[in-house]
C-alpha positions, 0 to 999 in steps of 0.5 A, spaced: 208 339 851 208 338 843 201 339 839 199 335 833 195 336 828 191 329 826 188 326 820 184 320 820 183 315 814 176 316 811 177 310 807 179 305 813 173 307 817 169 301 815 175 297 818 177 301 823 172 306 826 173 313 827 173 312 835 179 307 834 183 311 830 182 317 835 185 312 840 191 310 836 193 317 834 192 320 841 197 314 843 202 316 838 201 323 840 202 321 848 208 317 846 211 323 842 210 327 849 204 331 846 197 332 845 192 332 839 190 340 838 186 339 831 183 333 828 180 332 820 179 327 815 179 328 808 173 328 804 172 321 800 172 324 793 179 328 795 183 323 799 189 323 794 190 330 793 190 331 801 186 338 800 184 339 808 192 338 810 194 342 805 189 348 807 191 347 814 199 347 813 197 354 809 194 357 815 200 355 819 197 353 825 200 346 826 205 346 832 210 340 831 207 336 826 202 331 823 199 324 825 196 320 820 192 314 822 196 310 817 201 310 812 196 308 806 193 315 806 199 317 802 198 312 797 191 313 795 193 317 789 197 314 783 202 311 788 206 314 794 206 321 795 213 323 796 211 330 794 206 331 799 211 328 805 217 333 802 212 339 802 210 338 809 217 336 812 220 342 808 215 347 812 219 344 818 213 339 821 214 332 823 210 327 820 208 321 824 203 314 823 200 311 828 198 305 826 205 303 823 208 307 829 213 311 824 216 318 825 219 322 820 222 328 823 226 331 817 228 330 810 234 325 812 229 321 816 225 320 810 231 318 806 232 313 811 225 310 812 224 310 804 225 303 802 220 301 808 215 307 805 216 304 798 214 297 800 208 299 804 205 302 797 206 295 794 203 291 799 
C-alpha cells in the first residue's frame, strides 16, 4: 500500500475546516491505493515558503508523495511556485491535489498539466 504525506491548507480553513480537508485528502489517498502516514499545515506566516514540506522532504520520510488539499497552496507567494513543484518531483515524489483531483507523477506530467496549473493561479 502506498503511503503519503499530506499538507492541509491553512488559509482555506475558514472555508473548508480541517476535518473536511482531512476527508478529501484521505479519499484522494484511497483512490491512489494508499493511505496518509503524516499530516502537516504550514504556519499562516510561512505559507508561501512551504517550510514544513521542505523540512519533511529533507528528512526524507515521504514514501510515494505529497497530497495537498488544493492547488492554491502553490500560489500563496508571488505566483505559481513551479520551483517547489520541480523540487518535489526531482526528489522522486508524486504531487497530488485532493480538491481538484489532480496528480502530477513526474516532470513529464507536470509539463502536460502546466496550462491548467497556470490558469488556476489567475482565477
